[in-house]
MIDOSE-1310 file (N, C-alpha, C; in nm, 2 decimals, decimal comma, always signed):
residues 130
maql	+0,08/-0,12/-0,01/-0,01/+0,00/-0,01/+0,09/+0,12/+0,00; +0,05/+0,23/-0,08/+0,13/+0,35/-0,09/+0,12/+0,44/+0,03; +0,22/+0,50/+0,06/+0,23/+0,60/+0,17/+0,21/+0,74/+0,11; +0,14/+0,83/+0,19/+0,12/+0,96/+0,15/+0,22/+1,06/+0,22
eelt	+0,29/+1,14/+0,14/+0,38/+1,24/+0,20/+0,36/+1,38/+0,15; +0,38/+1,48/+0,22/+0,36/+1,61/+0,18/+0,48/+1,66/+0,10; +0,45/+1,74/-0,01/+0,56/+1,80/-0,09/+0,59/+1,93/-0,04; +0,71/+1,97/-0,06/+0,75/+2,12/-0,02/+0,68/+2,21/-0,13
vees	+0,68/+2,34/-0,10/+0,63/+2,43/-0,19/+0,71/+2,43/-0,32; +0,85/+2,42/-0,30/+0,94/+2,42/-0,41/+0,92/+2,30/-0,51; +0,90/+2,18/-0,44/+0,87/+2,07/-0,52/+0,74/+2,07/-0,60; +0,64/+2,13/-0,53/+0,51/+2,15/-0,60/+0,53/+2,23/-0,72
wrla	+0,59/+2,35/-0,71/+0,61/+2,43/-0,82/+0,68/+2,36/-0,94; +0,79/+2,29/-0,90/+0,87/+2,21/-1,00/+0,78/+2,11/-1,08; +0,71/+2,04/-1,00/+0,62/+1,94/-1,07/+0,51/+2,00/-1,16; +0,46/+2,11/-1,11/+0,36/+2,18/-1,19/+0,42/+2,23/-1,32
adsq	+0,54/+2,28/-1,31/+0,61/+2,34/-1,42/+0,64/+2,23/-1,53; +0,66/+2,11/-1,48/+0,70/+2,01/-1,57/+0,57/+1,95/-1,64; +0,46/+1,99/-1,60/+0,33/+1,93/-1,66/+0,27/+2,03/-1,75; +0,18/+1,98/-1,84/+0,11/+2,07/-1,93/-0,04/+2,07/-1,91
isri	-0,10/+1,98/-1,83/-0,23/+1,97/-1,81/-0,27/+1,98/-1,67; -0,38/+2,05/-1,65/-0,43/+2,08/-1,52/-0,59/+2,09/-1,52; -0,65/+2,11/-1,40/-0,79/+2,14/-1,40/-0,80/+2,25/-1,31; -0,89/+2,35/-1,37/-0,91/+2,47/-1,29/-1,06/+2,47/-1,25
gwtg	-1,08/+2,51/-1,13/-1,22/+2,51/-1,07/-1,26/+2,65/-1,00; -1,38/+2,69/-1,02/-1,43/+2,81/-0,95/-1,58/+2,79/-0,93; -1,64/+2,88/-0,85/-1,78/+2,88/-0,84/-1,85/+2,97/-0,93; -1,93/+2,91/-1,03/-1,99/+2,98/-1,13/-2,14/+3,02/-1,08
phgp	-2,22/+3,08/-1,16/-2,35/+3,13/-1,12/-2,45/+3,01/-1,09; -2,42/+2,89/-1,15/-2,50/+2,77/-1,13/-2,43/+2,67/-1,04; -2,32/+2,71/-0,97/-2,25/+2,61/-0,88/-2,11/+2,59/-0,93; -2,05/+2,49/-0,88/-1,91/+2,46/-0,91/-1,88/+2,42/-1,06
vvlp	-1,76/+2,48/-1,11/-1,72/+2,45/-1,24/-1,57/+2,39/-1,23; -1,55/+2,30/-1,31/-1,41/+2,23/-1,32/-1,38/+2,20/-1,46; -1,27/+2,26/-1,52/-1,24/+2,23/-1,65/-1,09/+2,19/-1,67; -1,08/+2,10/-1,76/-0,93/+2,07/-1,79/-0,86/+2,18/-1,88
vnhv	-0,74/+2,22/-1,85/-0,68/+2,32/-1,92/-0,54/+2,30/-1,95; -0,47/+2,37/-2,04/-0,33/+2,36/-2,05/-0,27/+2,48/-1,98; -0,15/+2,47/-1,92/-0,11/+2,57/-1,84/+0,05/+2,57/-1,86; +0,10/+2,69/-1,81/+0,24/+2,71/-1,80/+0,27/+2,78/-1,67
vhde	+0,38/+2,75/-1,61/+0,42/+2,82/-1,48/+0,53/+2,92/-1,51; +0,52/+3,04/-1,46/+0,63/+3,14/-1,48/+0,62/+3,23/-1,35; +0,73/+3,26/-1,30/+0,73/+3,37/-1,20/+0,63/+3,35/-1,09; +0,62/+3,23/-1,03/+0,52/+3,20/-0,92/+0,38/+3,23/-0,96
svwi	+0,35/+3,22/-1,08/+0,21/+3,23/-1,13/+0,18/+3,12/-1,22; +0,06/+3,08/-1,23/+0,01/+2,98/-1,34/-0,07/+3,05/-1,44; -0,03/+3,03/-1,57/-0,09/+3,10/-1,68/-0,17/+3,00/-1,77; -0,29/+3,04/-1,81/-0,38/+2,96/-1,89/-0,43/+3,06/-2,01
rtsa	-0,46/+3,00/-2,12/-0,52/+3,08/-2,23/-0,67/+3,04/-2,24; -0,74/+3,14/-2,28/-0,89/+3,10/-2,30/-0,95/+3,19/-2,41; -1,08/+3,15/-2,45/-1,14/+3,22/-2,56/-1,21/+3,34/-2,50; -1,24/+3,44/-2,58/-1,30/+3,56/-2,54/-1,44/+3,55/-2,48
hssm	-1,52/+3,44/-2,52/-1,65/+3,43/-2,47/-1,67/+3,31/-2,39; -1,57/+3,26/-2,34/-1,57/+3,14/-2,25/-1,63/+3,17/-2,12; -1,69/+3,06/-2,05/-1,73/+3,08/-1,91/-1,62/+3,12/-1,83; -1,50/+3,07/-1,85/-1,39/+3,11/-1,78/-1,36/+3,26/-1,78
aeqv	-1,36/+3,31/-1,91/-1,33/+3,45/-1,93/-1,44/+3,54/-1,87; -1,56/+3,49/-1,86/-1,67/+3,57/-1,80/-1,68/+3,56/-1,65; -1,62/+3,45/-1,60/-1,66/+3,43/-1,45/-1,54/+3,44/-1,36; -1,41/+3,42/-1,40/-1,31/+3,41/-1,31/-1,22/+3,54/-1,28
desa	-1,24/+3,65/-1,35/-1,16/+3,76/-1,33/-1,18/+3,81/-1,18; -1,08/+3,82/-1,12/-1,07/+3,87/-0,97/-1,15/+3,77/-0,88; -1,17/+3,64/-0,92/-1,24/+3,55/-0,84/-1,14/+3,45/-0,78; -1,19/+3,39/-0,68/-1,11/+3,28/-0,61/-1,12/+3,15/-0,70
vall	-1,00/+3,09/-0,73/-1,01/+2,97/-0,81/-0,91/+2,87/-0,74; -0,92/+2,75/-0,79/-0,83/+2,64/-0,75/-0,78/+2,57/-0,87; -0,65/+2,52/-0,88/-0,60/+2,46/-0,99/-0,53/+2,33/-0,94; -0,56/+2,22/-1,00/-0,50/+2,10/-0,96/-0,42/+2,04/-1,07
vddl	-0,29/+2,01/-1,05/-0,20/+1,95/-1,14/-0,17/+1,81/-1,08; -0,17/+1,70/-1,16/-0,14/+1,57/-1,10/-0,08/+1,47/-1,20; -0,03/+1,37/-1,15/+0,03/+1,26/-1,23/+0,02/+1,13/-1,14; -0,09/+1,05/-1,18/-0,10/+0,93/-1,10/-0,10/+0,81/-1,19
dpdt	-0,04/+0,70/-1,14/-0,04/+0,57/-1,21/-0,13/+0,47/-1,15; -0,24/+0,44/-1,23/-0,34/+0,35/-1,17/-0,29/+0,21/-1,15; -0,18/+0,17/-1,21/-0,13/+0,03/-1,20/-0,05/+0,02/-1,07; +0,03/+0,12/-1,04/+0,13/+0,11/-0,92/+0,07/+0,19/-0,81
hvgw	-0,03/+0,27/-0,83/-0,10/+0,35/-0,72/+0,00/+0,45/-0,66; +0,09/+0,50/-0,74/+0,18/+0,60/-0,70/+0,17/+0,73/-0,79; +0,21/+0,84/-0,74/+0,20/+0,97/-0,82/+0,20/+1,08/-0,72; +0,16/+1,20/-0,78/+0,16/+1,32/-0,69/+0,04/+1,41/-0,74
svqf	+0,00/+1,50/-0,65/-0,09/+1,61/-0,68/-0,05/+1,73/-0,63; -0,07/+1,85/-0,70/-0,04/+1,98/-0,65/-0,17/+2,06/-0,66; -0,19/+2,14/-0,56/-0,31/+2,23/-0,57/-0,27/+2,37/-0,54; -0,32/+2,46/-0,63/-0,29/+2,61/-0,62/-0,42/+2,67/-0,58
kgra	-0,43/+2,76/-0,48/-0,56/+2,83/-0,45/-0,51/+2,98/-0,45; -0,60/+3,06/-0,52/-0,57/+3,20/-0,52/-0,68/+3,28/-0,60; -0,64/+3,39/-0,65/-0,72/+3,48/-0,73/-0,67/+3,47/-0,88; -0,77/+3,47/-0,96/-0,75/+3,47/-1,11/-0,75/+3,61/-1,16
eily	-0,68/+3,64/-1,26/-0,68/+3,78/-1,32/-0,69/+3,75/-1,47; -0,77/+3,82/-1,55/-0,79/+3,81/-1,69/-0,70/+3,93/-1,76; -0,61/+3,88/-1,85/-0,53/+3,98/-1,91/-0,57/+3,98/-2,06; -0,59/+4,10/-2,12/-0,65/+4,12/-2,25/-0,55/+4,16/-2,36
redq	-0,44/+4,22/-2,31/-0,34/+4,27/-2,41/-0,21/+4,19/-2,41; -0,17/+4,16/-2,54/-0,04/+4,08/-2,55/+0,08/+4,15/-2,49; +0,08/+4,27/-2,48/+0,20/+4,34/-2,41/+0,21/+4,31/-2,26; +0,10/+4,26/-2,21/+0,10/+4,23/-2,06/+0,15/+4,09/-2,03
ipev	+0,18/+4,01/-2,14/+0,22/+3,87/-2,12/+0,37/+3,86/-2,14; +0,44/+3,79/-2,04/+0,59/+3,77/-2,05/+0,61/+3,68/-2,18; +0,72/+3,71/-2,24/+0,76/+3,64/-2,37/+0,76/+3,48/-2,34; +0,82/+3,44/-2,23/+0,83/+3,29/-2,21/+0,69/+3,23/-2,19
vkdl	+0,58/+3,30/-2,16/+0,45/+3,25/-2,15/+0,38/+3,24/-2,27; +0,42/+3,32/-2,37/+0,34/+3,33/-2,50/+0,36/+3,21/-2,58; +0,45/+3,12/-2,54/+0,46/+2,99/-2,62/+0,35/+2,89/-2,58; +0,27/+2,92/-2,48/+0,17/+2,83/-2,44/+0,05/+2,82/-2,55
hswp	+0,02/+2,71/-2,59/-0,08/+2,69/-2,69/-0,18/+2,58/-2,63; -0,31/+2,62/-2,63/-0,41/+2,52/-2,58/-0,43/+2,41/-2,68; -0,45/+2,29/-2,64/-0,47/+2,18/-2,73/-0,60/+2,19/-2,82; -0,71/+2,24/-2,76/-0,84/+2,26/-2,84/-0,81/+2,36/-2,95
agpr	-0,87/+2,34/-3,06/-0,85/+2,44/-3,18/-0,93/+2,56/-3,15; -0,90/+2,66/-3,22/-0,97/+2,79/-3,20/-0,89/+2,89/-3,13; -0,93/+3,02/-3,16/-0,85/+3,14/-3,10/-0,86/+3,14/-2,95; -0,76/+3,17/-2,88/-0,76/+3,19/-2,73/-0,68/+3,32/-2,71
plwv	-0,74/+3,44/-2,73/-0,68/+3,56/-2,73/-0,66/+3,61/-2,57; -0,73/+3,55/-2,48/-0,72/+3,60/-2,34/-0,63/+3,51/-2,26; -0,57/+3,57/-2,16/-0,49/+3,50/-2,06/-0,54/+3,51/-1,93; -0,54/+3,40/-1,85/-0,58/+3,39/-1,71/-0,45/+3,37/-1,64
rlhp	-0,42/+3,46/-1,54/-0,30/+3,44/-1,45/-0,35/+3,41/-1,31; -0,32/+3,30/-1,25/-0,35/+3,26/-1,12/-0,23/+3,30/-1,03; -0,27/+3,39/-0,93/-0,18/+3,43/-0,83/-0,20/+3,34/-0,70; -0,14/+3,24/-0,69/-0,17/+3,15/-0,57/-0,14/+3,22/-0,43
kevt	-0,22/+3,20/-0,35/-0,19/+3,24/-0,21/-0,16/+3,11/-0,12; -0,20/+3,00/-0,18/-0,16/+2,88/-0,11/-0,13/+2,77/-0,22; -0,01/+2,71/-0,19/+0,03/+2,59/-0,27/+0,06/+2,47/-0,19; -0,01/+2,36/-0,22/+0,01/+2,24/-0,14/+0,02/+2,12/-0,23
grrl	+0,10/+2,03/-0,19/+0,12/+1,91/-0,27/+0,14/+1,78/-0,19; +0,11/+1,67/-0,26/+0,13/+1,54/-0,19/+0,17/+1,44/-0,29; +0,24/+1,34/-0,24/+0,29/+1,23/-0,32/+0,26/+1,10/-0,25; +0,22/+1,01/-0,34/+0,19/+0,87/-0,30/+0,32/+0,79/-0,34
va	+0,39/+0,72/-0,24/+0,51/+0,64/-0,27/+0,48/+0,51/-0,23; +0,54/+0,41/-0,31/+0,53/+0,27/-0,27/+0,62/+0,23/-0,16
């Protein structure tokens, strides 16, 4: 049976930076919303792209959000998860985006002209080890 251990904040950031897929959650007008997204980590923020008329663009600006990044192996029952909690900010202008972040491309087709930056106030992580 796997043992659960806490990750340091530094380990949590490193693991999230090495991953491309996460899930973002917030409270929408009809209750909780959780969506898979592509992300990039830069300068202690998590960055996501979204379309101009998405529910994310309409609902998360200056709102509390949580983002979960994980990697779990169902065969060995080992892996890790990192959770970021904080406020989201929508950025509309390309000149507001750091150059290293501009390489982020979402997997779904279609334009994604807006950026969501998550400023975490809390970073926690756990690892399951054999």
